[in-house]
Structure formats: C-alpha cells, structure tokens
C-alpha positions in Angstrom: 21.2 46.9 3.5 21.4 49.6 0.9 22.7 48.8 -2.6 24.4 51.3 -5.0 21.1 52.0 -6.7 19.4 52.9 -3.4 22.1 55.4 -2.2 20.2 58.7 -2.9 18.1 61.2 -1.2 14.4 60.6 -0.3 11.6 62.0 -2.5 11.0 65.7 -1.6 8.0 66.8 0.3 8.4 70.5 -0.4 9.6 72.8 -3.2 12.5 73.9 -1.1 13.7 70.3 -0.7 13.5 69.9 -4.5 15.8 72.9 -4.9 18.2 71.6 -2.3 18.3 68.2 -4.1 18.9 70.0 -7.4 21.7 72.0 -5.9 23.2 68.9 -4.3 23.2 67.0 -7.6 24.8 69.8 -9.6 27.4 70.7 -6.9 28.4 67.0 -6.8 28.9 66.9 -10.6 31.1 70.1 -10.4 33.1 68.7 -7.5 33.7 65.4 -9.4 34.9 67.3 -12.5 37.3 69.5 -10.4 38.6 66.4 -8.7 39.2 64.6 -12.0 40.9 67.7 -13.4 43.2 68.1 -10.4 44.2 64.5 -10.3 44.9 64.5 -14.1 47.2 67.6 -13.6 49.1 65.8 -10.9 
C-alpha cells in the first residue's frame, strides 16, 4: 500500500517524460495557489 511519501510519478526514462513531470509539478503548484487565493476571497 502506498504511503504519502510514495505518491509521485515514476522516474523518467526519456527527456520528454522529464519535461512532462516538470510541467506537472509546476502546474500543480500554480493550481494550488489559485485554489488558496479563491478560497481566501470567498
């Protein structure tokens, strides 16, 4: 069973997958910031 420290993507096997993981991580941070801002404004 996965724990909180194991809930991430696998290691990349290609440069394209590295870029996809980079995009995923930064998009997730931006979405969290927007969600926090909207919930604060409500």
